[in-house]
C-alpha positions as CSV (number, residue, x, y, z in Angstrom):
1,X,-25.5,-3.4,-35.9
2,X,-24.6,0.0,-37.1
3,X,-23.2,2.7,-34.9
4,X,-26.4,4.6,-35.1
5,X,-28.4,1.6,-34.0
6,X,-26.0,1.0,-31.0
7,X,-26.4,4.6,-30.0
8,X,-30.2,4.2,-30.1
9,X,-30.1,1.0,-28.0
10,X,-27.8,2.7,-25.5
11,X,-30.1,5.8,-25.3
12,X,-33.2,3.7,-24.9
13,X,-31.5,1.7,-22.1
14,X,-30.7,4.8,-20.3
15,X,-34.2,6.2,-20.6
16,X,-35.8,3.0,-19.4
17,X,-33.5,2.8,-16.4
18,X,-34.2,6.4,-15.4
19,X,-30.7,7.3,-16.4
20,X,-29.2,5.3,-13.6
21,X,-26.5,2.8,-14.1
22,X,-26.0,0.6,-11.0
23,X,-22.6,0.6,-9.4
24,X,-22.3,-3.1,-9.8
25,X,-22.3,-2.7,-13.5
26,X,-18.9,-1.2,-13.3
27,X,-17.6,-3.9,-11.0
28,X,-17.8,-1.8,-7.8
29,X,-17.4,-3.7,-4.5
30,X,-20.7,-4.6,-2.8
31,X,-21.6,-3.0,0.4
32,X,-20.1,-5.5,2.8
33,X,-16.8,-5.4,0.9
34,X,-16.8,-1.6,0.8
35,X,-17.4,-1.5,4.6
36,X,-14.5,-3.9,5.1
37,X,-12.2,-1.7,3.0
38,X,-13.3,1.4,4.9
39,X,-12.6,-0.4,8.3
40,X,-9.2,-1.4,7.1
41,X,-8.4,2.1,6.0
42,X,-9.5,3.5,9.5
43,X,-7.7,0.9,11.4
44,X,-4.4,1.4,9.4
45,X,-4.7,5.2,9.8
46,X,-5.1,4.7,13.6
47,X,-2.1,2.4,13.7
48,X,0.0,4.8,11.6
49,X,-1.0,7.8,13.7
50,X,-0.3,5.9,17.0
51,X,3.2,4.9,16.0
52,X,4.3,7.7,13.6
53,X,2.1,10.7,14.5
54,X,3.2,13.5,12.1
55,X,5.0,11.4,9.5
56,X,8.2,13.3,10.1
57,X,10.9,13.5,12.8
58,X,14.3,15.1,13.1
59,X,17.3,13.0,14.0
60,X,20.8,13.9,15.1
61,X,22.1,13.6,11.5
62,X,19.2,14.6,9.4
63,X,15.4,13.6,9.4
64,X,13.0,10.8,8.8
65,X,9.8,10.6,6.9
66,X,7.1,8.0,7.3
67,X,4.4,7.1,4.9
68,X,1.9,4.2,4.6
69,X,-0.3,2.3,2.3
70,X,-3.1,-0.1,3.3
71,X,-5.1,-2.7,1.5
72,X,-8.1,-4.8,2.4
73,X,-7.3,-8.1,0.6
74,X,-10.6,-9.6,-0.4
75,X,-9.1,-13.1,-1.3
76,X,-7.4,-13.4,2.1
77,X,-10.1,-11.5,4.1
78,X,-7.3,-9.4,5.8
79,X,-6.2,-5.9,6.2
80,X,-2.5,-5.2,5.4
81,X,-0.3,-2.1,5.4
82,X,3.1,-1.2,4.3
83,X,4.9,1.4,6.4
84,X,7.8,3.1,4.6
85,X,10.4,4.9,6.5
86,X,13.0,7.1,4.8
87,X,16.0,8.4,6.8
88,X,17.8,11.2,5.2
89,X,21.1,11.6,7.0
90,X,24.7,12.6,7.0
91,X,27.5,11.2,9.1
92,X,30.3,13.7,9.6
93,X,30.3,17.0,7.6
94,X,32.7,15.4,5.2
95,X,30.5,12.4,4.6
96,X,28.1,12.4,1.7
97,X,24.4,12.4,2.5
98,X,22.6,9.0,2.6
99,X,19.1,7.6,2.4
100,X,18.1,4.5,4.2
101,X,14.7,3.0,3.1
102,X,12.8,0.6,5.4
103,X,9.6,-0.9,4.3
104,X,7.5,-3.1,6.7
105,X,4.5,-5.2,5.7
106,X,2.1,-5.6,8.6
107,X,-1.2,-7.5,9.2
108,X,-3.2,-4.7,10.6
109,X,-5.7,-6.6,12.7
110,X,-3.1,-8.7,14.6
111,X,-0.5,-6.0,14.4
112,X,2.0,-8.7,13.1
113,X,4.9,-8.1,10.9
114,X,4.8,-10.2,7.7
115,X,7.9,-8.8,6.0
116,X,10.5,-6.1,5.9
117,X,13.3,-4.8,3.7
118,X,16.1,-2.3,4.5
119,X,18.5,-0.8,1.9
120,X,20.9,2.0,1.7
121,X,21.1,4.6,-1.2
122,X,19.2,2.2,-3.6
123,X,21.8,-0.6,-3.1
124,X,20.6,-4.2,-2.8
125,X,19.6,-5.1,0.8
126,X,22.2,-6.9,2.8
127,X,21.6,-10.7,3.4
128,X,19.0,-11.0,6.2
129,X,17.5,-7.6,5.7
130,X,14.9,-8.6,3.0
131,X,12.0,-11.1,3.5
132,X,8.3,-11.5,3.3
133,X,6.4,-14.4,5.0
134,X,9.7,-16.1,5.8
135,X,10.8,-16.0,2.1
136,X,14.1,-14.1,1.6
137,X,14.5,-11.6,-1.2
138,X,17.6,-10.0,-2.8
139,X,16.3,-6.6,-3.9
140,X,13.7,-4.0,-3.3
141,X,12.0,-5.1,-6.5
142,X,12.0,-8.7,-5.1
143,X,10.5,-7.5,-1.9
144,X,7.7,-5.7,-3.8
145,X,6.9,-8.9,-5.8
146,X,6.7,-10.9,-2.6
147,X,4.5,-8.2,-0.9
148,X,2.2,-7.9,-3.9
149,X,-0.2,-10.8,-3.1
150,X,-0.9,-9.2,0.3
151,X,-1.2,-5.6,-1.1
152,X,-3.0,-6.4,-4.5
153,X,-0.3,-4.4,-6.4
């Protein structure tokens, strides 16, 4: 079929359908799935607001920022969120500044921790400070890989 014929078929299809293309043709979620995603987002937002309010706090040695990401996992039919805490600090005035990153994976509906990782200045996490679903990890990338099936990354 030539390009001109393909364009003619596409134009006729649009005219016959009233110019409307259904959302399902683009692989969009159905209404029930969309509502579950929306509910997950609201619950994660409420949980985050309850525990971390403004997303910022000052500390004795610096400040801390909080962010989150949520996901309704269709395959598992569960709502998950990752809360990331970054502590920007300084010990004594002669100490260099430091950043401590803490990520926590939570099941939103049960408010249960699934995994966590803590690391300093981009260094690998210390033993015992990185796991997801009782599986240990050795790096922040390893943690991300273990968290991926929950978060659909």
